[in-house]
Structures are given as C-alpha cells and as structure tokens.
C-alpha positions as a Markdown table, in Angstrom:
| # | Residue | x | y | z |
|---|---|---|---|---|
| 1 | Unk | -11.6 | 5.0 | 2.3 |
| 2 | Unk | -14.4 | 6.4 | 0.2 |
| 3 | Unk | -13.8 | 9.2 | -2.4 |
| 4 | Unk | -15.0 | 12.5 | -1.1 |
| 5 | Unk | -15.4 | 15.7 | -3.0 |
| 6 | Unk | -14.7 | 19.2 | -1.6 |
| 7 | Unk | -17.5 | 20.8 | 0.3 |
| 8 | Unk | -18.6 | 24.4 | -0.2 |
| 9 | Unk | -16.5 | 25.2 | 2.9 |
| 10 | Unk | -13.4 | 23.6 | 1.3 |
| 11 | Unk | -13.9 | 25.6 | -1.8 |
| 12 | Unk | -14.4 | 28.8 | 0.2 |
| 13 | Unk | -11.9 | 31.6 | 0.8 |
| 14 | Unk | -8.4 | 30.7 | 1.9 |
| 15 | Unk | -6.9 | 32.3 | 5.0 |
| 16 | Unk | -5.6 | 35.8 | 4.1 |
| 17 | Unk | -8.2 | 36.6 | 1.6 |
| 18 | Unk | -9.7 | 39.3 | 3.7 |
| 19 | Unk | -12.9 | 37.3 | 4.3 |
| 20 | Unk | -14.4 | 37.6 | 7.8 |
| 21 | Unk | -13.2 | 34.6 | 9.8 |
| 22 | Unk | -10.0 | 34.5 | 7.9 |
| 23 | Unk | -6.5 | 35.1 | 9.5 |
| 24 | Unk | -7.1 | 38.8 | 10.2 |
| 25 | Unk | -3.9 | 40.0 | 8.6 |
| 26 | Unk | -3.7 | 43.7 | 8.0 |
| 27 | Unk | -2.3 | 43.2 | 4.5 |
| 28 | Unk | -5.8 | 42.5 | 3.2 |
| 29 | Unk | -7.0 | 46.0 | 4.0 |
| 30 | Unk | -6.0 | 47.6 | 0.7 |
| 31 | Unk | -8.3 | 45.3 | -1.4 |
| 32 | Unk | -11.4 | 46.9 | -3.0 |
| 33 | Unk | -14.8 | 45.9 | -1.6 |
| 34 | Unk | -16.2 | 42.9 | -3.4 |
| 35 | Unk | -12.7 | 41.3 | -4.2 |
| 36 | Unk | -13.5 | 38.5 | -1.8 |
| 37 | Unk | -16.6 | 37.4 | -3.8 |
| 38 | Unk | -14.6 | 37.5 | -7.0 |
| 39 | Unk | -11.8 | 35.5 | -5.4 |
| 40 | Unk | -14.2 | 32.8 | -4.2 |
| 41 | Unk | -16.1 | 32.7 | -7.5 |
| 42 | Unk | -12.7 | 32.4 | -9.3 |
| 43 | Unk | -11.6 | 29.5 | -7.2 |
| 44 | Unk | -14.9 | 27.7 | -7.8 |
| 45 | Unk | -14.7 | 28.4 | -11.5 |
| 46 | Unk | -11.1 | 27.2 | -11.7 |
| 47 | Unk | -12.0 | 24.0 | -9.8 |
| 48 | Unk | -14.9 | 23.4 | -12.1 |
| 49 | Unk | -12.8 | 23.9 | -15.2 |
| 50 | Unk | -10.1 | 21.6 | -13.9 |
| 51 | Unk | -12.6 | 18.9 | -13.0 |
| 52 | Unk | -14.2 | 19.2 | -16.5 |
| 53 | Unk | -10.7 | 18.8 | -18.0 |
| 54 | Unk | -10.0 | 15.7 | -15.9 |
| 55 | Unk | -13.3 | 14.2 | -16.8 |
| 56 | Unk | -12.7 | 14.8 | -20.5 |
| 57 | Unk | -9.2 | 13.2 | -20.3 |
| 58 | Unk | -10.5 | 10.2 | -18.5 |
| 59 | Unk | -13.2 | 9.7 | -21.1 |
| 60 | Unk | -10.7 | 10.0 | -23.9 |
| 61 | Unk | -8.4 | 7.6 | -22.2 |
| 62 | Unk | -11.2 | 5.1 | -21.6 |
| 63 | Unk | -12.3 | 5.4 | -25.2 |
| 64 | Unk | -8.7 | 4.8 | -26.4 |
| 65 | Unk | -8.2 | 1.8 | -24.2 |
| 66 | Unk | -11.5 | 0.2 | -25.4 |
| 67 | Unk | -10.3 | 0.4 | -29.0 |
| 68 | Unk | -7.0 | -1.4 | -28.2 |
| 69 | Unk | -6.4 | -5.1 | -28.6 |
| 70 | Unk | -5.3 | -7.1 | -25.5 |
| 71 | Unk | -1.8 | -7.2 | -26.9 |
| 72 | Unk | -1.6 | -3.4 | -27.3 |
| 73 | Unk | -2.9 | -3.0 | -23.7 |
| 74 | Unk | -0.3 | -5.4 | -22.4 |
| 75 | Unk | 2.5 | -3.6 | -24.4 |
| 76 | Unk | 1.4 | -0.2 | -23.0 |
| 77 | Unk | 1.2 | -1.6 | -19.5 |
| 78 | Unk | 4.8 | -3.0 | -19.9 |
| 79 | Unk | 6.0 | 0.4 | -21.3 |
| 80 | Unk | 4.5 | 2.3 | -18.3 |
| 81 | Unk | 6.0 | -0.3 | -15.9 |
| 82 | Unk | 9.4 | 0.2 | -17.4 |
| 83 | Unk | 9.1 | 4.0 | -17.2 |
| 84 | Unk | 8.1 | 3.7 | -13.6 |
| 85 | Unk | 11.0 | 1.4 | -12.7 |
| 86 | Unk | 13.4 | 3.8 | -14.5 |
| 87 | Unk | 12.0 | 6.7 | -12.6 |
| 88 | Unk | 12.2 | 5.0 | -9.2 |
| 89 | Unk | 15.7 | 3.8 | -9.8 |
| 90 | Unk | 17.5 | 1.0 | -7.9 |
| 91 | Unk | 15.4 | -0.4 | -4.9 |
| 92 | Unk | 12.6 | 2.0 | -5.8 |
| 93 | Unk | 9.8 | -0.5 | -5.1 |
| 94 | Unk | 11.2 | -1.4 | -1.7 |
| 95 | Unk | 11.6 | 2.3 | -0.8 |
| 96 | Unk | 8.0 | 3.1 | -1.8 |
| 97 | Unk | 6.4 | -0.1 | -0.3 |
| 98 | Unk | 8.7 | -1.4 | 2.4 |
| 99 | Unk | 6.0 | -3.5 | 4.1 |
| 100 | Unk | 4.9 | -5.4 | 0.9 |
| 101 | Unk | 6.0 | -9.0 | 0.7 |
| 102 | Unk | 6.2 | -11.0 | -2.6 |
| 103 | Unk | 4.6 | -14.4 | -2.3 |
| 104 | Unk | 3.8 | -17.2 | -4.8 |
| 105 | Unk | 0.2 | -17.0 | -5.7 |
| 106 | Unk | -0.1 | -20.7 | -6.6 |
| 107 | Unk | 0.4 | -21.7 | -2.9 |
| 108 | Unk | -2.7 | -21.4 | -0.7 |
| 109 | Unk | -2.5 | -18.7 | 2.0 |
| 110 | Unk | -2.7 | -21.3 | 4.8 |
| 111 | Unk | 0.5 | -22.8 | 3.6 |
| 112 | Unk | 2.3 | -19.5 | 2.9 |
| 113 | Unk | 1.8 | -18.0 | 6.4 |
C-alpha cells in the first residue's frame, strides 16, 4: 500500500488523557486545567523531533552510500546479510517467509510454473 502519515486525529490525545471524548476514567480528574493541551502539544513536538532525526539519519546514510565504491557497498550488504542470518538463527528465513519459494531466475516463468 501507499505510505500514509498520521493525521491530526492520530496525533491527538490518547485515551485516558482527560480530553473530552476520551475514555472517561476518573483518574484524570486530579490534573490541572490546561494539561491536556500541553500533553497534545508535547506529543506533536516529540513526533516532529523524531521525524526530523529520522530524516537527518536517512540523509546521512544516503550521503555515506553515495561516497562508497560498488565493492564497499557489496561488502556492507554481505555484512548486514550475515548479521541478519545470525540473528534469525537456523531456519530463520523459512520462519519469517514461509510462503516464499526459491526459483532459478534464468528459466522463463512459463517453464518454471
């Protein structure tokens, strides 16, 4: 599917924050007036900060990859593949992707299936 971003409603107050339309728990009653607005603003601020950090990391990684030679990229890809296999353990790929079938790519599909 398409990438979607959180809407204002998604970023809004969580149940139990004492916001009208929330879960109506009585444990919210001791909060000072205006705490809900701060809470919502804080969530939006945190989301924005995290998104900025992610964007920065992606830009840094892209820049680093652009400076690498094809051999360095292949070596890094193999390194990450080895780490992934070690983390998954025996039969990890089969457990993660049980419906995938390996097939020879040099044989046309009409002959494979």
